[in-house]
C-alpha positions in Angstrom: -30.8 29.0 -29.2 -30.8 26.0 -31.7 -28.6 23.0 -31.2 -26.0 22.3 -33.7 -26.9 19.6 -36.3 -23.8 17.5 -35.7 -23.7 15.6 -32.2 -20.9 16.7 -30.0 -18.4 14.0 -29.3 -17.3 13.5 -25.7 -13.9 15.0 -24.8 -11.3 13.1 -22.7 -9.7 14.8 -19.8 -6.4 16.6 -20.5 -4.5 14.0 -18.7 -5.7 11.3 -21.1 -5.2 13.5 -24.2 -1.3 13.7 -23.7 0.7 12.0 -26.3 3.9 12.0 -24.2 4.4 9.6 -21.5 5.6 10.8 -18.1 8.7 9.2 -16.7 9.7 9.1 -12.9 13.2 8.6 -11.8 13.6 6.5 -8.6 17.1 6.6 -7.0 18.8 3.4 -5.5 18.6 4.9 -2.1 14.9 5.1 -2.3 14.6 1.6 -3.5 16.7 0.4 -0.7 14.5 2.3 1.9 11.5 0.7 0.3 13.1 -2.7 0.5 13.8 -2.2 4.2 10.3 -1.0 4.9 8.9 -4.1 3.2 11.1 -6.5 5.3 9.9 -4.6 8.5 6.3 -5.1 7.5 7.0 -8.8 6.7 8.6 -9.3 10.1 5.7 -7.6 11.9 3.1 -9.8 10.0 5.1 -13.0 10.8 5.3 -12.1 14.5 1.6 -11.2 14.7 0.8 -14.5 13.1 2.8 -16.5 15.5 1.3 -14.7 18.4 -2.2 -15.4 17.0 -1.4 -19.2 16.4 0.3 -19.6 19.7 -3.1 -19.0 21.5 -3.6 -17.6 25.0 -1.0 -17.9 27.5 -1.8 -20.2 30.4 -2.7 -18.4 33.7 0.0 -20.7 35.6 2.7 -18.9 33.6 1.3 -15.4 34.1 0.5 -15.6 37.8 4.1 -15.9 39.2 5.0 -12.7 37.2 2.2 -10.7 38.7 3.2 -11.1 42.3 
């Protein structure tokens, strides 16, 4: 079998060859849920940061609670 005289050009995947753009509709409700989730994550991160920066709890505070 002989090779063709002209070199083959690489082909792009079908996804890249599309001329039309895909559009995605997002509802206001989905954006509100995402907004609420982002606030929840932010609150969790800030509370974790506060716990880390506070340092260890002194034993004198913990010991009365363990009795």
